[in-house]
PAZAPA-4460 file (N, C-alpha, C; in steps of 0.05 Angstrom, whole numbers, plus 32768, in hexadecimal, padded with zeros to 4 digits):
% residues 292
    n_x    n_y    n_z   ca_x   ca_y   ca_z    c_x    c_y    c_z   seq   type   mol
   8011   7FE8   8000   8000   8000   8000   8011   8019   8000     1      M     A
   8026   8019   8011   8038   8031   8012   8046   8035   7FF8     2      H     A
   804E   801F   7FEB   805C   8022   7FD1   804A   802E   7FBC     3      A     A
   8030   8026   7FBB   801D   8032   7FA8   8018   8050   7FAE     4      R     A
   8015   8057   7FC8   8011   8073   7FCF   8029   8083   7FC8     5      E     A
   8041   8079   7FCE   805A   8087   7FC7   805C   808C   7FA9     6      N     A
   8056   8077   7F9A   8058   8079   7F7D   8044   808E   7F72     7      L     A
   802C   808E   7F7D   8018   80A2   7F76   8022   80BE   7F7E     8      S     A
   802D   80C0   7F96   8037   80DA   7F9F   804E   80E5   7F8E     9      G     A
   8060   80D3   7F86   8076   80DB   7F74   806C   80E5   7F59    10      V     A
   8058   80D6   7F4E   804D   80DE   7F34   8041   80FA   7F36    11      T     A
   8032   80FF   7F4B   8025   811A   7F4F   803B   812F   7F54    12      I     A
   8050   8128   7F63   8065   813B   7F68   8073   8143   7F4E    13      M     A
   8077   8130   7F3D   8084   8136   7F23   8073   8149   7F13    14      L     A
   8058   8146   7F14   8046   8158   7F07   8048   8174   7F13    15      V     A
   804A   8175   7F2E   804C   818E   7F3C   8066   819D   7F36    16      G     A
   807C   818F   7F35   8096   819B   7F2E   8095   81A6   7F12    17      V     A
   808A   8197   7EFF   8088   81A0   7EE4   8077   81B9   7EE2    18      A     A
   8060   81BA   7EF1   804F   81D1   7EF0   805D   81EA   7EFC    19      A     A
   806B   81E7   7F12   8079   81FD   7F1E   8090   8207   7F0B    20      F     A
   809D   81F4   7EFD   80B2   81FC   7EEB   80A6   820C   7ED4    21      S     A
   808F   8205   7ECA   8082   8214   7EB5   8079   8230   7EBF    22      L     A
   8071   8231   7ED9   806A   824A   7EE5   8082   825C   7EE6    23      M     A
   8099   8251   7EEE   80B2   8261   7EEF   80BA   826B   7ED3    24      D     A
   80B6   825A   7EBF   80BC   8262   7EA4   80AA   827A   7E9C    25      A     A
   8090   827A   7EA4   807E   8290   7E9F   8089   82A9   7EAD    26      C     A
   8092   82A7   7EC6   809E   82BE   7ED4   80B5   82C9   7EC4    27      L     A
   80C6   82B8   7EBA   80DE   82C0   7EAC   80D6   82CE   7E91    28      K     A
   80C1   82C3   7E84   80B8   82CF   7E6B   80AD   82EB   7E6F    29      L     A
   80A0   82F0   7E86   8094   830A   7E8C   80A8   831E   7E96    30      L     A
   80BE   8313   7EA2   80D1   8325   7EB1   80DE   833B   7EA1    31      S     A
   80E3   8339   7E87   80EE   8350   7E79   80DA   8367   7E74    32      P     A
   80C1   8361   7E78   80AC   8375   7E70   809F   8383   7E87    33      H     A
   80A0   8378   7EA0   8093   8383   7EB7   80A5   8381   7ECF    34      Y     A
   809F   8392   7EE3   80AF   8391   7EFC   80AA   8377   7F0A    35      S     A
   80BE   8370   7F1B   80BB   8357   7F2A   80A3   8357   7F3D    36      S     A
   809E   836E   7F48   8086   8371   7F5A   806C   836D   7F4B    37      L     A
   806B   8379   7F33   8052   8376   7F23   804E   8359   7F1B    38      E     A
   8063   834B   7F14   8061   832F   7F0C   8058   831E   7F24    39      I     A
   8063   8325   7F3C   805B   8317   7F54   803D   831A   7F59    40      A     A
   8034   8333   7F55   8017   8339   7F59   8006   832A   7F44    41      S     A
   800F   8329   7F2B   8001   831B   7F16   7FFF   82FD   7F1D    42      L     A
   8015   82F2   7F28   8015   82D6   7F30   7FFF   82D1   7F45    43      R     A
   7FFC   82E3   7F59   7FE7   82E0   7F6D   7FCC   82E3   7F61    44      G     A
   7FC8   82F8   7F51   7FAE   82FD   7F45   7FA5   82E7   7F32    45      M     A
   7FB7   82DB   7F23   7FB0   82C6   7F10   7FA8   82AD   7F1E    46      A     A
   7FB4   82A8   7F36   7FAF   828F   7F44   7F97   8291   7F57    47      T     A
   7F91   82A9   7F61   7F7D   82AD   7F75   7F61   82A3   7F6D    48      L     A
   7F57   82A8   7F55   7F3D   829D   7F4D   7F3B   827F   7F4F    49      P     A
   7F50   8271   7F47   7F51   8254   7F48   7F51   824B   7F65    50      I     A
   7F5F   8259   7F76   7F60   8252   7F93   7F45   8256   7FA0    51      V     A
   7F37   826C   7F98   7F1C   8271   7FA4   7F09   825B   7F9C    52      I     A
   7F0A   8252   7F83   7EF9   823B   7F7B   7EFF   8222   7F8B    53      I     A
   7F18   821D   7F8F   7F21   8206   7F9F   7F17   8207   7FBC    54      W     A
   7F1A   821F   7FC8   7F12   8223   7FE4   7EF4   821F   7FE6    55      V     A
   7EE5   822B   7FD3   7EC8   8228   7FD4   7EBF   820B   7FD0    56      A     A
   7ECC   81FD   7FBE   7EC5   81E1   7FB9   7ECA   81CF   7FD1    57      A     A
   7EDE   81D6   7FE1   7EE4   81C6   7FF9   7ED5   81CF   8011    58      T     A
   7EC4   81E4   800E   7EB4   81ED   8025   7EC3   81FB   803B    59      G     A
   7EDA   8206   8034   7EEC   8211   8049   7EEB   8230   804B    60      E     A
   7ED7   823C   803E   7ED6   825A   803E   7ED3   8265   805B    61      I     A
   7EC2   8259   806C   7EC1   8264   8088   7EDB   8262   8097    62      P     A
   7EEC   824E   8091   7F05   824B   809E   7F1A   825F   8096    63      G     A
   7F15   826E   8080   7F29   8282   8077   7F2E   8298   808B    64      L     A
   7F1A   829D   809D   7F1D   82B4   80AF   7F22   82AB   80CC    65      F     A
   7F24   8292   80D1   7F2C   8288   80EB   7F49   8280   80EA    66      R     A
   7F5A   8294   80E9   7F76   828F   80E4   7F88   829F   80F7    67      I     A
   7FA1   8299   80F6   7FB5   82A9   8106   7FC0   82BF   80F3    68      R     A
   7FB3   82D6   80F5   7FB8   82EB   80E2   7FD5   82F4   80E0    69      W     A
   7FE2   82F6   80F7   7FFE   8301   80F8   8010   82EF   80E7    70      S     A
   800D   82D5   80E9   801F   82C2   80DA   8018   82C3   80BD    71      L     A
   7FFE   82C5   80B6   7FF7   82C7   809A   8001   82E0   808D    72      H     A
   8000   82F6   809B   800B   8310   8091   8029   830D   808C    73      V     A
   8037   8301   80A0   8054   82FD   809D   805B   82EB   8086    74      A     A
   804B   82D6   8083   8050   82C4   806C   804A   82D2   8051    75      R     A
   8035   82E2   8051   802E   82F1   8039   8045   8304   8031    76      G     A
   8050   8312   8045   8067   8324   803F   807F   8314   8034    77      A     A
   8084   82FD   8040   809A   82EC   8036   8094   82E3   801A    78      M     A
   807A   82DD   8014   8072   82D4   7FF9   8077   82E9   7FE4    79      G     A
   8070   8302   7FEB   8075   8319   7FD9   8093   831C   7FD4    80      V     A
   80A3   831B   7FE9   80C0   831E   7FE7   80CD   8308   7FD6    81      A     A
   80C6   82EF   7FDD   80D3   82D9   7FCF   80CC   82D7   7FB2    82      T     A
   80B3   82DC   7FAB   80AB   82DB   7F8F   80B8   82F2   7F7F    83      L     A
   80BA   8309   7F8C   80C7   8320   7F7F   80E5   831B   7F7B    84      T     A
   80F2   8310   7F8F   810F   830A   7F8D   8113   82F4   7F77    85      F     A
   8102   82E0   7F77   8105   82CA   7F64   8101   82D4   7F47    86      F     A
   80ED   82E5   7F43   80E8   82F0   7F28   8100   8301   7F1F    87      T     A
   810B   8311   7F31   8122   8321   7F2A   813A   830E   7F23    88      F     A
   813D   82F9   7F33   8153   82E6   7F2E   8152   82D8   7F13    89      G     A
   813A   82CE   7F0C   8137   82BF   7EF3   8137   82D1   7EDB    90      V     A
   8133   82EB   7EDF   8135   82FE   7EC9   8151   82FE   7EBE    91      R     A
   8165   82F9   7ECF   8181   82FB   7EC7   818F   82E0   7EC7    92      H     A
   8184   82CC   7ED4   8191   82B2   7ED6   8181   829C   7EC7    93      L     A
   818E   8288   7EBC   8180   8271   7EB1   8171   8263   7EC7    94      P     A
   815B   8255   7EC0   814B   8247   7ED5   815C   8232   7EE3    95      L     A
   816D   8224   7ED5   817E   8210   7EE1   8190   821B   7EF7    96      A     A
   819C   8233   7EF2   81AC   8240   7F06   819C   8248   7F1E    97      D     A
   8184   8253   7F19   8173   825C   7F2E   816A   8245   7F40    98      A     A
   8162   822E   7F33   815A   8217   7F42   8171   820C   7F53    99      Y     A
   8189   820C   7F47   81A0   8201   7F55   81A5   8210   7F6F   100      S     A
   81A2   822A   7F6F   81A6   823A   7F87   818E   8236   7F9A   101      I     A
   8176   8235   7F8F   815E   8233   7F9F   815D   8218   7FAE   102      F     A
   816A   8204   7FA4   8169   81E9   7FB0   8175   81E9   7FCD   103      F     A
   8181   81FF   7FD5   818C   8201   7FF0   8175   8205   8004   104      V     A
   815D   820B   7FFB   8147   8210   800D   8142   81FA   8022   105      A     A
   8141   81E0   801B   813D   81CC   8030   8153   81CC   8045   106      P     A
   816B   81D3   803D   8181   81D5   8051   817B   81ED   8064   107      L     A
   8172   8203   8059   816C   821A   8069   8155   8215   807C   108      L     A
   8141   8205   8073   812B   81FE   8085   8135   81EF   809D   109      I     A
   8148   81DC   8099   8153   81CD   80AF   8162   81DF   80C2   110      T     A
   8172   81F2   80B7   8181   8205   80C8   816E   8216   80D8   111      V     A
   8159   8221   80CC   8147   8233   80D9   8135   8225   80EE   112      L     A
   8131   820B   80EA   8120   81FC   80FC   812D   81FA   8118   113      A     A
   8147   81FE   8119   8154   81FC   8134   814C   8214   8146   114      V     A
   8150   822D   813D   8148   8243   814F   812A   8249   814F   115      P     A
   811C   8244   8139   8100   824C   8137   80ED   8236   8141   116      L     A
   80F4   821D   813D   80E2   8207   8146   80EE   81F6   815C   117      L     A
   8105   81FE   8165   8113   81EF   817B   8118   81D2   8174   118      D     A
   811E   81CD   815A   8124   81B2   8152   8142   81AD   8155   119      E     A
   8149   8193   8159   8165   818C   815D   8170   8181   8143   120      R     A
   8189   8189   813D   8196   8181   8125   81B1   8174   812D   121      V     A
   81B5   815B   8125   81CE   814D   812D   81E5   8154   811B   122      G     A
   81FC   8149   8122   8215   814F   8114   8214   8147   80F7   123      R     A
   8208   8130   80F1   8206   8127   80D5   81F6   813A   80C4   124      A     A
   81E0   8145   80CF   81D0   8157   80BF   81DE   8172   80BC   125      R     A
   81EC   817B   80D0   81FC   8194   80CD   8211   8191   80B8   126      W     A
   821D   8179   80B6   8232   8174   80A2   8225   8175   8086   127      T     A
   820D   8169   8083   81FF   816A   8069   81F8   8186   8062   128      A     A
   81F0   8196   8075   81E9   81B2   8070   8202   81C2   8067   129      I     A
   8219   81BD   8074   8232   81CB   806D   823A   81C3   8050   130      A     A
   8237   81AA   8049   823E   81A1   802E   822B   81AE   801A   131      V     A
   8212   81AF   8021   81FF   81BC   800F   8205   81D9   800A   132      G     A
   820D   81E8   801F   8214   8204   801B   822E   8206   800A   133      F     A
   823F   81F2   800C   8257   81F1   7FFA   824E   81EF   7FDD   134      G     A
   8239   81DF   7FD8   822E   81DE   7FBD   8223   81F8   7FB3   135      G     A
   8217   8207   7FC5   820D   8222   7FBE   8224   8234   7FB5   136      V     A
   823A   8233   7FC4   8252   8243   7FBC   825C   823B   7FA1   137      L     A
   825B   8221   7F9A   8263   8218   7F80   8252   8225   7F6A   138      I     A
   8237   8225   7F6F   8225   8231   7F5C   8229   824F   7F5A   139      V     A
   822B   825C   7F71   822E   8279   7F71   824A   8282   7F67   140      L     A
   825E   8272   7F6D   8279   8277   7F64   8281   8294   7F6B   141      R     A
   8287   829A   7F84   828D   82B6   7F8C   82A7   82C1   7F81   142      P     A
   82A8   82C4   7F67   82BE   82D0   7F59   82B2   82E4   7F45   143      T     A
   82C3   82F3   7F38   82B9   8306   7F24   82AB   82F8   7F0D   144      T     A
   82B2   82DF   7F08   82A6   82D0   7EF2   828E   82BF   7EFA   145      A     A
   8288   82BF   7F14   8274   82AC   7F1E   8258   82B8   7F1D   146      G     A
   8246   82AB   7F2C   822A   82B3   7F2C   8223   82C2   7F46   147      A     A
   8238   82CB   7F55   8232   82DA   7F6E   822B   82F6   7F66   148      L     A
   8213   82FA   7F5C   8209   8313   7F52   81EF   8319   7F61   149      T     A
   81E3   8330   7F5C   81CA   8336   7F68   81B4   8321   7F61   150      L     A
   81B2   8318   7F48   819E   8303   7F42   81A3   82E9   7F51   151      P     A
   81BD   82E1   7F53   81C3   82C9   7F63   81BC   82CC   7F80   152      G     A
   81C2   82E3   7F8B   81BB   82E9   7FA7   819D   82EB   7FAB   153      L     A
   818F   82F5   7F97   8172   82F7   7F98   8166   82DB   7F9A   154      A     A
   8170   82C7   7F8B   8166   82AC   7F8D   816D   82A0   7FA8   155      I     A
   8184   82A7   7FB3   818B   829D   7FCE   8178   82A9   7FE3   156      L     A
   8171   82C3   7FDF   815E   82CF   7FF1   8142   82C2   7FEE   157      A     A
   813C   82BA   7FD6   8122   82AC   7FD1   8122   8291   7FE1   158      T     A
   8138   8283   7FE0   813A   826A   7FEF   8137   826E   800D   159      A     A
   8143   8284   8017   8140   828B   8034   8123   8292   803B   160      L     A
   8116   82A2   802A   80FA   82A9   802E   80E8   8291   802D   161      G     A
   80EE   827F   801A   80DE   8266   8018   80E1   8255   8031   162      Y     A
   80F9   8253   803B   80FE   8244   8054   80EF   8250   806C   163      A     A
   80F0   826A   806E   80E1   8277   8084   80C3   8273   8081   164      L     A
   80B9   8273   8068   809D   826F   8063   8095   8252   806A   165      S     A
   80A7   823F   8064   80A2   8223   806B   80A0   821F   8089   166      A     A
   80B2   822D   8098   80B1   822B   80B5   8096   8236   80BF   167      I     A
   808D   824C   80B3   8074   8258   80BA   805D   8245   80B5   168      T     A
   805E   8237   809E   8049   8223   8098   8048   820D   80AC   169      V     A
   805F   8205   80B6   8060   81F0   80CB   8050   81F9   80E3   170      R     A
   8053   8212   80EA   8045   821D   8102   8028   8221   80FC   171      V     A
   8022   822D   80E5   8006   8231   80DD   7FF6   8217   80DA   172      L     A
   8004   8203   80D1   7FF6   81E9   80CC   7FEA   81DD   80E4   173      G     A
   7FF3   81E6   80FC   7FE8   81DB   8114   7FCB   81E5   811A   174      R     A
   7FC4   81FC   810E   7FAA   8208   8114   7F9A   8210   80FC   175      T     A
   7FA7   8216   80E5   7F9A   8221   80CE   7F99   820D   80B7   176      D     A
   7F84   820F   80A6   7F81   81FD   8090   7F94   8203   8078   177      S     A
   7F98   81EF   8068   7FA8   81F3   8050   7F9B   8208   803E   178      T     A
   7F80   8207   803B   7F72   821A   802A   7F77   8236   8033   179      Q     A
   7F77   823B   804D   7F7B   8257   8057   7F98   8260   8051   180      S     A
   7FAB   824E   8054   7FC7   8255   804F   7FCB   825C   8032   181      M     A
   7FC0   824C   801F   7FC3   8252   8003   7FB4   826B   7FFB   182      V     A
   7F9B   826E   8004   7F8B   8285   7FFD   7F98   829F   8006   183      F     A
   7F9F   82A1   801F   7FAA   82BA   8029   7FC6   82C0   801E   184      W     A
   7FD5   82AB   8018   7FEF   82B1   800B   7FEB   82BD   7FF0   185      L     A
   7FDA   82B2   7FE0   7FD5   82BD   7FC5   7FC8   82D9   7FC7   186      M     A
   7FB7   82DE   7FDB   7FAA   82F8   7FDE   7FBF   830D   7FE5   187      T     A
   7FD0   8307   7FF9   7FE4   831A   8001   7FF8   8320   7FEA   188      F     A
   7FFF   830B   7FDB   8011   8310   7FC4   8004   8321   7FAF   189      I     A
   7FEB   831B   7FA9   7FDD   832B   7F94   7FDA   8348   7F9C   190      A     A
   7FD0   834C   7FB5   7FCA   8368   7FBE   7FE4   8376   7FC6   191      V     A
   7FF5   8368   7FD7   800D   8375   7FE1   8020   837D   7FCB   192      G     A
   8027   836A   7FBA   8039   8370   7FA4   802D   8384   7F91   193      A     A
   8012   8382   7F8D   8005   8395   7F7B   8007   83B1   7F84   194      G     A
   8002   83B6   7F9E   8005   83D1   7FA9   8021   83DC   7FA7   195      L     A
   8035   83CA   7FAC   8051   83D3   7FAA   8059   83D8   7F8D   196      L     A
   804C   83CB   7F7B   8053   83CE   7F5E   8044   83E5   7F51   197      A     A
   8030   83F1   7F5E   8020   8406   7F51   8030   841C   7F44   198      L     A
   8045   8427   7F51   8054   843D   7F44   8060   8436   7F29   199      P     A
   8066   841D   7F25   8072   8415   7F0B   8061   8401   7EFC   200      T     A
   8048   8400   7F02   8036   83EC   7EF6   8033   83F1   7ED8   201      W     A
   8035   83DC   7EC8   8031   83DE   7EAB   801A   83CC   7EA3   202      R     A
   8008   83D6   7E93   7FF1   83C5   7E89   7FFD   83AC   7E7B   203      P     A
   7FEF   8396   7E80   7FF8   837D   7E74   7FF3   837E   7E56   204      V     A
   8007   8378   7E46   8003   8378   7E29   7FF3   8360   7E21   205      Q     A
   7FE4   8363   7E0B   7FD2   834E   7E02   7FE0   8334   7DFE   206      H     A
   7FF8   8335   7DF2   8006   831C   7DEC   8011   830E   7E05   207      E     A
   800F   831B   7E1C   8019   830F   7E35   8003   8302   7E46   208      H     A
   7FEA   8306   7E3E   7FD5   82FC   7E4F   7FD5   82DD   7E51   209      W     A
   7FDD   82D0   7E3B   7FDE   82B3   7E3C   7FF4   82A9   7E4F   210      W     A
   8009   82B9   7E52   801E   82B2   7E66   8014   82B6   7E82   211      I     A
   8005   82CB   7E87   7FF9   82D0   7EA1   7FE6   82B9   7EA8   212      V     A
   7FD6   82B1   7E94   7FC3   829B   7E99   7FD2   8281   7EA0   213      A     A
   7FE8   827D   7E91   7FF9   8265   7E97   8006   8267   7EB2   214      G     A
   800C   827F   7EBB   8017   8283   7ED5   8004   827A   7EEB   215      L     A
   7FEA   8282   7EE8   7FD6   827B   7EFC   7FD0   825D   7EFB   216      G     A
   7FCD   8252   7EE3   7FC6   8236   7EE1   7FDC   8223   7EEB   217      L     A
   7FF5   8228   7EE1   800B   8217   7EE9   8011   821A   7F07   218      S     A
   800F   8232   7F12   8013   8236   7F2F   7FFF   8227   7F3F   219      G     A
   7FE6   8227   7F36   7FD0   821A   7F45   7FD4   81FB   7F44   220      S     A
   7FDA   81F1   7F2C   7FDF   81D4   7F29   7FF7   81CB   7F3A   221      V     A
   800C   81DB   7F39   8024   81D4   7F49   801F   81D4   7F66   222      G     A
   8010   81E8   7F70   800A   81EA   7F8D   7FF9   81D2   7F96   223      Q     A
   7FE5   81CB   7F86   7FD4   81B4   7F8D   7FE4   819A   7F8C   224      W     A
   7FF4   8197   7F77   8002   817D   7F73   8016   8178   7F89   225      A     A
   8026   818C   7F90   803A   8188   7FA5   802C   8182   7FC0   226      V     A
   8017   8191   7FC6   8008   818B   7FDF   7FFD   816F   7FDF   227      T     A
   7FF0   8167   7FC9   7FE4   814D   7FC6   7FF9   8136   7FC7   228      E     A
   8010   813B   7FBB   8025   8127   7FBB   802F   8121   7FD7   229      A     A
   8033   8136   7FE7   803C   8131   8003   8025   8125   8014   230      F     A
   800C   812A   800C   7FF6   811E   801B   7FF4   8100   8016   231      R     A
   7FFB   80F8   7FFE   7FF7   80DC   7FF7   800F   80CA   8000   232      R     A
   8027   80D4   7FFD   803E   80C3   8002   8050   80CD   8018   233      G     A
   8065   80BE   801D   8078   80C6   8032   808A   80DD   8028   234      E     A
   808C   80F1   8039   809B   8109   8031   80B8   8103   802B   235      A     A
   80C4   80F0   803A   80E0   80EA   8036   80E4   80DB   801B   236      S     A
   80CF   80CE   8011   80D1   80C0   7FF7   80CC   80D3   7FE0   237      F     A
   80BA   80E6   7FE4   80B0   80F8   7FCF   80C1   8111   7FCB   238      I     A
   80CB   811C   7FE2   80D9   8136   7FE1   80F0   8137   7FCD   239      A     A
   8101   8122   7FCB   8118   8124   7FB8   810F   8129   7F9B   240      P     A
   80F7   8122   7F94   80EE   8125   7F78   80E9   8143   7F72   241      F     A
   80E9   8154   7F86   80E8   8171   7F80   8100   817A   7F70   242      E     A
   8116   816B   7F73   812E   8173   7F65   812D   816F   7F47   243      Y     A
   8118   8161   7F3D   8115   815E   7F20   810F   8179   7F13   244      T     A
   810B   818E   7F24   8108   81A9   7F18   8121   81B1   7F08   245      A     A
   8138   81A7   7F10   8150   81AE   7F02   814F   81A4   7EE5   246      L     A
   8144   818C   7EE1   8141   8181   7EC6   812E   8193   7EB6   247      V     A
   8118   819B   7EC2   8106   81AD   7EB4   8113   81C8   7EAE   248      W     A
   8122   81D2   7EC2   812F   81EC   7EBD   8143   81EA   7EA6   249      G     A
   8153   81D5   7EA5   8166   81D2   7E8F   8157   81CF   7E74   250      M     A
   8141   81C0   7E74   8132   81BD   7E5B   8126   81D6   7E51   251      G     A
   8119   81E5   7E64   810D   81FF   7E5C   8122   8213   7E54   252      L     A
   8139   8214   7E62   814E   8226   7E5B   8157   8221   7E3E   253      D     A
   815A   8208   7E37   8164   8201   7E1C   814E   8206   7E07   254      W     A
   8135   81FE   7E0D   8120   8200   7DFA   8117   821D   7DF4   255      F     A
   8115   822D   7E0A   810A   8248   7E07   8120   825D   7E03   256      V     A
   8136   825A   7E13   814A   826F   7E13   8165   8266   7E08   257      W     A
   8167   824D   7DFF   817F   8243   7DF2   8198   8245   7E04   258      K     A
   8195   8240   7E1E   81AC   8241   7E30   81AF   8225   7E3E   259      T     A
   81C7   821F   7E46   81CD   8207   7E54   81DD   820D   7E6D   260      T     A
   81DA   81FD   7E83   81E9   8202   7E9C   8206   81FC   7E99   261      P     A
   8217   8209   7EA8   8234   8203   7EA8   8239   81EA   7EB9   262      T     A
   8250   81DE   7EB5   8258   81C6   7EC4   8259   81CC   7EE2   263      V     A
   8263   81E4   7EEA   8264   81EB   7F06   8248   81EE   7F12   264      L     A
   8236   81F9   7F03   821A   81FB   7F0D   820F   81DF   7F13   265      T     A
   8213   81CD   7F00   8209   81B1   7F04   8217   81A3   7F1B   266      L     A
   8231   81A9   7F1E   8240   819D   7F34   8236   81A7   7F4F   267      A     A
   8232   81C1   7F51   8227   81CD   7F6A   820C   81C3   7F70   268      G     A
   81FB   81C1   7F5B   81DF   81B7   7F5F   81E0   819B   7F69   269      A     A
   81F2   818A   7F5F   81F4   816E   7F67   81FB   816C   7F85   270      S     A
   820D   817E   7F8E   8214   817E   7FAA   81FD   8186   7FBC   271      V     A
   81EF   819B   7FB4   81D8   81A4   7FC3   81C2   818F   7FC4   272      I     A
   81BC   8183   7FAD   81A7   816F   7FAC   81AE   8157   7FBD   273      I     A
   81C7   814E   7FBB   81D0   8137   7FCB   81CD   813D   7FE9   274      A     A
   81D3   8155   7FF2   81D0   815D   800E   81B3   815D   8016   275      S     A
   81A2   8168   8004   8186   8169   800A   8179   814D   800D   276      G     A
   8181   813B   7FFA   8176   8120   7FFB   8180   8112   8014   277      I     A
   8199   8116   801C   81A4   810A   8034   8193   8113   804D   278      Y     A
   818D   812D   804E   817E   8137   8065   8162   812B   8066   279      L     A
   8155   8128   804F   813B   811C   804E   813C   80FF   8057   280      V     A
   814F   80F0   804C   8152   80D4   8053   815A   80D0   8070   281      R     A
   816B   80E1   807A   8174   80E0   8096   815C   80E5   80A9   282      H     A
   814B   80F7   80A1   8133   80FD   80B1   8120   80E5   80B1   283      E     A
   811E   80D7   809B   810D   80C0   8099   8116   80A9   80AB   284      R     A
   8131   80A4   80AB   813C   808F   80BB   8137   8095   80D9   285      V     A
   813B   80AE   80E1   8138   80B5   80FD   811A   80B4   8105   286      H     A
   8108   80BD   80F3   80EC   80BB   80F9   80E3   809F   80FD   287      S     A
   80ED   808D   80EC   80E6   8071   80EE   80F0   8065   8108   288      T     A
   8108   806D   8110   8114   8062   8129   8105   806C   8141   289      A     A
   80FA   8085   813F   80EC   8090   8157   80CF   8087   8158   290      E     A
   80C3   8080   8140   80A7   8078   813F   80A4   805D   8132   291      H     A
   80AB   8047   813F   80AA   802D   8132   808E   8025   812C   292      P     A
***
């Protein structure tokens, strides 16, 4: 039974990763034409109608207002910041490079869980984290010829914001519904980023509306698929398949923008991915030992 559920979860996770990769490609296609804040707002506005239909269909509308407002506002602010940073980063970097740097997020979640959630991290996990950060340095290459630029640092800031948001979700998940978390995140991104983007807002050109529609659809499918994948299968089995985003990034870079990643980028990504998979597997072994 577990094998079947895990296989189902992996299949849905692969769909989710593909959808999010297409969403990121839409962000990159829009980035030369609009400000990062405007694109972040468009992402929220394009997704929000689909989220509202989902919330209504599940009968969770009353639960949208019985929430911990302070944490939702904080998560919304982080959502605006991370989406804006990521859009700025992919405007200048290939998707494969951006994903390689962003893959440090699971390591950051483990680091932040120590002071924020009072979790304990053993020596083996600290070693994996240190190795993972070494991989980030390989990708960033802090030299005049490397990727240690504002776009690269923006993606690193995105990973940090994502990690903080994930910690917030862990806390919110104890009291608030998934529907409320998704609805308010999209609402705060749509409204918050929109207000900040007003001084430089540009009307969406007719030829870009299909990209905006793709942004909303792919983002919604990706959000549902990743959530459903973790609901069906074991997180430790499914989580490593998130790294298939690198394959999608490389494919989209080549197909749309005719670029390919460097050997150092792939080497650094391999180190980061290996560290992330080790952390996930290590957590699974310890959870099994503690809960026979």
